[in-house]
N, C-alpha and C positions, 0 to 999 in steps of 0.2 A: 504493500497498499505507499501510496507517496501521501510526504507529507506536505509540498509544496508542486506548486503552479508553474510550470517553463517559462521563459519567456513568450510564449507562442501562445499560448495558453490565457497570459497574467490580457496581452492586448488583446485578444477574442473577447475576453471577460469585458475588458476598456467598449470596446464595440458593442457591445450586447446590451453594457447599462447608459452608454449614450444614446441606442435606436432606445430601448424603453423611456429615458428622458424624454426625445423627442416626440415618442407618442402620446405620453399622458401630457405634452401641453400641445398633441396637435398642428406640430412642423412633421408634414405628411412631406415634403422631397427630402429634407434631413434625413427621417427616417427611414422610406427607402434608398434610400446611397450607404449609410447602415448597412440596410439588409444584406445590400447588394455588394460590403465592402465584406461581411463574413460567410457569407457563401463562398466570393472566390477567394477570400485569404485561408479560411480554416482547409478550402482544395487545395489548394500551390503546397500552404505548409503539411500538409498528408502525404502527394505528391514528391516531396523534396524529403520524406520522412519527418518530421519535425512534428510529428502527432502520432500518436498511436493508432489503431485503426477502432478503437472504442473510442476515445477520445473523440476522432473526425466522427464518430455517430454520433456526438452528442452535439456538435454545433451546426452535424448538417439538422439534424432529428430539429433545434433550434429555426435554424434557413428555413425551411421548410414550414416551421408551425406559426414565424412570423408571415411566412409567404401567404401562408391561408387567412394568416389574420385583415391581409393587408389590401386582399386580392380586388376587395374596391376602392380601395382611398386615391383616388387622384381629383383633379378640379374639374 
């Protein structure tokens, strides 16, 4: 069991926190940007071997969850 988070996990968690903050303040464009970044960075880190498969699945599940929540967010 790991007791610390990697630099990559901390970065993804920060993006996720920003996403949640933008959603709570109804900043849809910024929230979409964070959601996209979460998906892209988690994919890139996994391909580079910087995330384990379970970490990757965790962040991809969050990406899919927020994609679903935000599917009707547009101007």
